[in-house]
N, C-alpha and C positions, 0 to 999 in steps of 0.2 A: 669934269674930272671924276672918273669912276670911284666910288667909295667915299666921296667927300662928306656925305651926310652921316656916315657912321664913324667918322674920325672924332676922337675925343679932344675937346678944347676945354681946358680947365679941368673940371671933374665929370663932365657929361659929354656924350656924343652930340653932334649938332642936331640930330633927330630928337633928342630928349628935351632940349631947352624949351621949345614951344609946348611940348606935352606937359611938362612940369608947370609952366605958366598957366595953361588952361586948367589943369587939375587943381592948382592952388588958387585960382581966381574966385571960386565959389559960385560962378555963374554958368559953367559949362557942365552939362549932365551926360553928354555923349561925345566921344571923339572918334574920328576916322582918319586913317592915313591911306593915301592913294600911292601905290608903288608897284614895282615889278621885282623888288629886291626882297628875298626871304629874310635877310638879316634886319632890314628896316622893319619888316612885319613883326619879327620876333622881339625887337627892342620895343616897338610900340605896344605889342601885346603885354609886355611887362607893366604897362600903365593902364591896361584895360581897354585899349584902343582896338576898334574893329578895322580890319584891313579891307580895302577895296583894291582888288587886283587889277592893275592898269594893263589894258591890252598893248601888245607890242607896237602897234602903229601910233600909240600915244607916248611912247618911250624913246622916240628917235630925236636926234638933235634938232630937226626941223619941226617937231611937234609943237603945237600951240598950247600954252597953259589954259587958255579958255576952253579948249576941247577936253582937256583932262578934268577941269572943274565941272563941265557939263556932264561928262561920264560919271563923275563922283556923285553929282546931284541926282542923276537918274538912278544910280545904284542904291543910294540911301533911300530914295522914294520907293523903289521896288521892295526893299527890305522892311521899311517902316512907313507904309502909306498913311499911318495915323499921325505922322508928324506934321 
């Protein structure tokens, strides 16, 4: 369902709940979001989250989550090889 992650449930969008949980946990010092949606990127940016722009082939209905995670890992490593 397009737009599901930007829908507000309660007082936050579905994108925001995990971001708030990570921020408030006290154990997460960097956050990333993998998306192709500029609105999700903007919402996440409000929480200091870095966007990993997901390529089109990883945004299709048949795309595997494992492939998106692998792409995200490689992107973070390229940006921050010291991690």
